[in-house]
N, C-alpha and C positions, 0 to 999 in steps of 0.2 A: 504494500499500499504505500507513492511519495506525497506526502500531506505538507503545506505551508500552512503555517496559520496567520493571518494578517492582524496586527494590533489595532485598537480604534485610531489611534492618531495618525495611522497611515492608510486605513482602510479606504477613506473616501477618496482620497487621491488615487489609490488603487484603482478601485470602480471606475473613476472618471477614466483613466488611462486604458481599462479593461473594456468599456464602452467605446470609448473612441476609436481602438483599434479592432472591433469585432464588425461583425456585419451587422448593418443597420436594419436590415429585414430579419430580425429574429424570430424564428420559430421554436416556442417553449417543447413542443411536442417532438419535435424533430431533437430537441437537445437534450429530452429525456432519454430517446430512444438510443442517441451515442451513448450515452453516460451507462445507461442499461447493458448495453453490448461491451463496454470497457470493463463494467463489474462483472460481467459473463467470463470476458477472457481471463480476469484475475481469478475468478473462481474455478476456470478451467485449469490455470497453473498451480493454484493450490493443491487440487486431486493429481494432477501429474507428479507434481514434487512428491508428494505421499508415496503414489504408484511407484516412482523409481528407487525412493529410499527402502521400500519393504520387498521390493523386486517383482512385482507384480505388474510392471508395463510389459507388454510383449510388440514386438515388431517383427514382421515376416514369420510369425508365429512362433519365436523364440525370445523368451523372458530376459530383458536385460538386466546384468548383474548390478546389485544397489550401487548408487551413485552418492557419494558424501554430500552432506550439505556444504561443506567449504567450497566444493567444485561447483555445484549448482549456482552458489553466489557469485562465484569468481568469473564462470563462463558466461553467465547472464550479462553482467556488467559490460565484461570486455568484447564478448560479439556483436552487443546492442552499439557501443562506442565505435568500433569498426566500421558499423553500418552508418550510423547517425552521421558522425564526424563527416565524411566523404559527402553527403549527400546535402549537408549544412553549408560546407565550404564550397562545395560546388555550384550552388546557387548563387551565391554573393561574394565568395571570396573569404577571407580570413577574416575582415573585419563583422562576419556574420556571427562571430564567436569571441570575438575582442571584449575582454573585460578590464577594468581597472584593476591594479595590483592588488589592493587590498580585499577586492571583492574575488579573485581569483585566490587568495590565502583562505578567503571564508569559505569559499566552494571547497577547496582542498580538506579542510576542516570537516565540513559537512557532509563531503564524499566518504570521509575514513570513519567518523564517529556517528555519522546519521546512516546513509544509504548503505554501505558495505556492514555494519554492524547490526541493524535493524534486519536487512537482508537475511544474516546469517541465524542470528537468535530466532528468526521467524521460521527458518527452514528447519532448525535443529529441533524446536519446539513441534512442528508438524511432523518430524520423523519419531519422535521419543513420546508425544502424547497422539493427538488426533488433529485432524484438519480443523472442526469445529473449536475445539479448546485453543489451539493455536490462535485462530483468528478473531476470536472474540477476546484474547489477552491482549492481542496487538491493538486490538480497535479499542481498546480504553485510553489511547493515546491523549484523544482530546480532553479526556478529565484531567490528566495530568497536567497539560497546556493550562486547561482552567485554573487548576490549583497553584500554579508559577505566577499567572498574570494576577491573582487575585494577591497572593503572598508579596509581589512585587509592587501591589497597588495601582496597577494599570487598570484592574476594574473592582467594583464594588462587590462585596460578598452579598448575595441577594437570597431569598427563599428559595428561588428556583434553582440556583448554583447548588446551593445544599441538598435540594433535593435528587437533581444531577448525580452529584457526588455519592449520596447515600443508596440510591438505586444501583449505580454501576457498582460499588462495592457488594452489594447484595448479589449482583447478577454475576459476578466474578465467582463468591463463595459458592453460588449453586453450580456453578459450571464447571468449576474444579472439585466439586464434592464435599465442600466444608458445610458441616451443620446438615447434612442431607440423612435421611433415615437409611436410604440404600448405600453401603460401601462402595466406594469407587475409588478403585487402585489407579492413580498417575505417577506416572514417572516424576518426581520431585526436581531433577535437572530440567526436564522439558518444560515445567511448569515455571521455574525459575528462567528459562531461556525465553519463554512467551512474555513476561514481565519485562524481561530486558529490552526484548524487541519492542515493548510498547515505550519505555522509557527513551530509547534511541530514536524511536519514530517522533516522540515528543520533542526531543533535542532538536531535531533535523526541523521540525517545523518552526520551533521558537527561534532557532538561529537563523534561519533561512527567510523570515520574514521581510527584512530589509530590501535585501536583493528581489525580491519582487516588485517593490515598486518602484526599481530601476531598469530592469532588464526582464525581456520575454522569458517563458518557462524552458521553451527549445535550449537558448544561449545556456542558461544556468543548469539544465539537465545533462547538457553535453560535458560540461565542467565537473559537475559532482558525479557523473559516471567515469571521467579520467582519471579523479581522483581515486574513486573507489578501486577502479583496474590498476592503478599504480600500487596501492597499496595490498591487494592480492599479490602482485607481480613479487613482492617483497615477502609477503609472510607465505605464499605458497608459491615458489620459483617453478618456472616452466619446466625445469628436468625434473621435476618431483612428480608435476602433472603428468609427464611423458612417462616415466615410471609405473605410472599406475595401468598403462598398457588397455585403454579404454578402446573398444572396437569402433568401427565406422558407424554403425547402428547408432551408439552410446553419443557419438561426436553429432551425428546427424539430429538425434534429439536434444543435446545442449543447445545446438543452433537455433531450432524450431522452438524451443521452450523460450529463449530469449527475446524473440520476435514477437511470440504471443502475450509474454509477462509484461515486456517493456516498450518496444517500438508500438506495437498493435494497440494494447490497450491505452496507452499514452495518445497516442494520436485521436483515438475515438473519444477521449476525454477532454482533451484542449479543444475537439470541434464542438463538442456539447457545451463547453464554457463558451463559445459564441453566440448561444442562444438560450442561455441561462445565465442567472446572477451566482457568484460562488454558494452562498448559502443554500440555494435550491440543488444546486450540482452538489455538492457534500451530503445533501440528505438523501438524494437518488444514489448516489454511491454506497448506500447502506445496505443497497442489494447485493454488493459482494459477500458480505456472510453468508446472506441467503441460499445465494449460488453456490457458493463452496460449499454449505453443510449438505444441501440437497444433491449434488453432484458426486460429494464424498460417499452418501448415503447409497447411492444409485449405482456407481462404479465400482468403489470399494467396499461397499457392505460395512460401514461404519453406521454404527447405530448411535443415537444420543437418546438419553434415557429422559423421562419427563421433567426430572427437577433441573436437568441440564438445560433443556427446552424452554424452561421457566427463566433460567439464569440468562441465557441468549436473550431471549426477548427483552428482559431487565436492561441488560447493557446497551442493546439499540435503541431502547427508550431513552436510558440516559444519553447518549448521542444525539438522540433527536432534540431533548430538553435543553441539551448544551448550544445547540445551533440556534435555538429559537430566540429571536432578541426578546429582552426584558420589556416591562411596560415603559414607553417612552424612552427606548434607550436602543433603538435599532441599530447604533453604530457599535454596541458592544456585542454582538455576536462573535462567537468562536468558529472563525472560518479556516479549514485545513482542506488542503489538497493532497491527492493519492500520493505514495510511494512503493509500491508492491514491486 
């Protein structure tokens, strides 16, 4: 999921820039369709990741050997960068991606501690728990962003925000089985990884808000992808990847996965933003966990217990409550963008 939070004092200017650069003939239903399609691709990505982690994915009638989360995270950013960079540069030259040095440094930090960390921990959580648990834990990021901005006194604490935090915490507890009558055994490391993914996700949103007021999303995306790819080159050098002896089918899967999970889904999401304001877009993107859970149940046989389903509904409700503006405070909605 890449999502950027836009603070109150920047949001009006950001919306003006967004509306000025978007198509004046906006079609809201077309926007919802684009974002629903993006959410579906992210849901497909979650199920594909889980399938390849547990060796359930078959190509040409043969099961792929399990691929580790670090390889999936590394290759999806690297392949996406190798495809996106020539497209952007080829259309307008290097000025299409140029950024001032301070913004480049900020993108490098966001790429490593935000994109790389969030993606890695998210896929570890999927590997060790389930698609439903992993995605709901990561989806609590807007709540952590809300707590941060309240602590920094950038927003006021209201009954609506308190309700959102309480509902989210109850939802998390039910999703991972705390306080449930039926015993739910989940991998502790997987749950910790899911929470780490949500915190990295929140950091990415908090740290990236200023850049979005000055530069378009594709420019920021290419630099954060470059940072994440560079990080993985150091953390997991090419010779270690080569030593894993992945098959041609596995490399083909990794390339297709990166196109679906990043370039395809982001293209659709950005198209949706041309027809919808950000608050409506992020609410529409809440279809992502719905698609992910349904696809995991249909394709992988992952069951969701009744108390977990209640927890999932509560977390999604909390996210919707966070997005809704308070009475007389339209500008204070917490708005974020995707980072899957």
